[in-house]
C-alpha positions as CSV (number, residue, x, y, z in Angstrom):
1,X,105.1,69.8,-47.2
2,X,106.9,72.9,-48.1
3,X,109.6,74.0,-45.9
4,X,110.6,77.7,-45.9
5,X,114.3,77.6,-46.5
6,X,114.7,81.3,-46.1
7,X,113.3,81.4,-42.5
8,X,115.8,82.8,-40.0
9,X,117.5,80.4,-37.8
10,X,117.1,81.0,-34.1
11,X,120.0,80.3,-31.9
12,X,119.0,78.6,-28.6
13,X,120.8,79.6,-25.5
14,X,122.0,77.0,-23.0
15,X,121.0,77.2,-19.4
16,X,124.5,78.4,-18.4
17,X,124.4,81.2,-20.9
18,X,121.0,82.4,-19.7
19,X,122.2,82.4,-16.0
20,X,125.3,84.2,-17.0
21,X,123.3,86.9,-18.8
22,X,121.0,87.4,-15.9
23,X,123.9,87.7,-13.4
24,X,125.6,90.2,-15.7
25,X,122.4,92.3,-15.9
26,X,122.0,92.3,-12.1
27,X,125.5,93.5,-11.6
28,X,124.9,96.4,-14.0
29,X,121.7,97.3,-12.3
30,X,123.4,97.2,-8.9
31,X,126.1,99.6,-10.2
32,X,123.5,102.0,-11.6
33,X,121.4,101.9,-8.4
34,X,124.5,102.7,-6.3
35,X,125.2,105.7,-8.5
36,X,121.6,106.9,-8.2
37,X,121.7,106.5,-4.4
38,X,124.7,108.9,-4.3
39,X,122.7,111.5,-6.3
40,X,119.7,111.3,-4.0
41,X,120.1,113.5,-1.0
42,X,117.7,114.4,1.8
43,X,115.4,117.2,0.8
44,X,115.6,120.5,2.8
45,X,112.4,122.2,3.7
46,X,111.6,125.7,2.5
47,X,111.5,126.9,6.1
48,X,115.0,125.6,6.6
49,X,116.2,127.3,3.3
50,X,114.7,130.6,4.5
51,X,116.5,130.2,7.8
52,X,119.8,129.4,6.1
53,X,119.4,132.5,3.8
54,X,118.9,134.7,6.9
55,X,122.0,133.3,8.5
56,X,124.0,133.7,5.3
57,X,122.9,137.3,4.9
58,X,123.9,138.0,8.5
59,X,127.3,136.5,7.9
60,X,127.9,138.2,4.5
61,X,127.0,141.6,5.9
62,X,129.9,141.3,8.4
63,X,132.4,140.8,5.5
64,X,133.9,143.8,3.9
65,X,134.8,142.1,0.6
66,X,131.2,141.2,-0.2
67,X,129.3,143.8,-2.1
68,X,125.8,145.0,-1.4
69,X,124.8,143.7,-4.9
70,X,125.9,140.2,-4.0
71,X,124.0,140.4,-0.7
72,X,120.9,141.6,-2.6
73,X,121.1,138.4,-4.7
74,X,120.6,136.4,-1.6
75,X,117.8,138.6,-0.5
76,X,116.1,138.0,-3.8
77,X,116.4,134.2,-3.3
78,X,115.0,134.5,0.2
79,X,112.0,136.5,-1.0
80,X,111.3,133.9,-3.7
81,X,111.4,131.2,-1.0
82,X,109.0,133.3,1.2
83,X,106.6,133.6,-1.7
84,X,106.7,129.8,-2.4
85,X,106.4,128.8,1.3
86,X,102.5,129.2,1.6
87,X,102.0,126.8,-1.3
88,X,103.5,124.0,0.7
89,X,101.7,124.8,4.0
90,X,98.7,122.7,5.1
91,X,95.8,124.5,6.6
92,X,94.6,122.9,9.8
93,X,91.0,122.1,10.2
94,X,88.9,123.7,12.9
95,X,88.7,120.4,14.7
96,X,92.5,120.0,14.7
97,X,92.9,123.6,15.9
98,X,90.5,123.2,18.8
99,X,92.2,120.0,19.9
100,X,95.6,121.6,19.8
101,X,94.3,124.6,21.9
102,X,92.6,122.3,24.4
103,X,95.8,120.3,24.8
104,X,97.8,123.5,25.2
105,X,95.5,124.9,27.8
106,X,95.4,121.7,29.8
107,X,99.2,121.6,29.9
108,X,99.3,125.2,31.1
109,X,96.9,124.6,34.0
110,X,98.0,121.2,35.1
111,X,100.8,120.8,37.6
112,X,102.5,118.1,39.6
113,X,100.5,119.1,42.7
114,X,97.3,119.2,40.8
115,X,97.6,116.9,37.8
116,X,94.0,117.5,36.7
117,X,93.3,120.5,34.5
118,X,91.6,123.5,36.1
119,X,88.2,124.4,34.8
120,X,88.9,128.1,35.1
121,X,91.0,130.0,32.6
122,X,92.8,131.9,35.4
123,X,96.0,130.4,36.7
124,X,96.1,129.1,40.2
125,X,97.5,131.9,42.5
126,X,98.2,131.2,46.2
127,X,96.4,133.3,48.7
128,X,98.3,136.4,49.9
129,X,98.0,137.3,53.6
130,X,98.7,140.9,54.7
131,X,100.6,141.5,57.9
132,X,99.0,144.1,60.1
133,X,100.4,145.9,63.1
134,X,98.4,146.7,66.2
135,X,99.4,150.4,66.1
136,X,98.8,151.8,62.6
137,X,98.8,155.4,63.7
138,X,102.4,155.4,64.8
139,X,103.7,155.4,61.3
140,X,101.5,158.3,60.0
141,X,103.2,161.7,60.5
142,X,101.2,164.6,61.7
143,X,101.2,167.1,58.9
144,X,99.1,169.7,60.7
145,X,102.1,170.7,62.9
146,X,104.6,171.4,60.1
């Protein structure tokens, strides 16, 4: 049997060394994940960004030390957001739209006195009674004598 004397010698780790290496790696991973958690913030919607730009522009226009050019930069950002906004909007299906309209109409026509939705599209209006007097000619002036 020929034995290869030039073969690399592999060092075998003891159980304690393996456990120690795993614990060390877990600690490093925990530190990295904590740093990543600090970097991750809640995303702000485009609608909210547009609203914030509007509020910012309103506030900046009230300050005399802010130039029109600086305000225009915020307007440009707002217009970019307005152009991007439709890309993130979801178009409702006709079925969803009809369900939404039906729910909205039923809420408008139902009340505490009548919890069932009305079948007519006109709102419920109480009857109006007109008061009449027995002598209606007394209030009418005679224009022929003037």
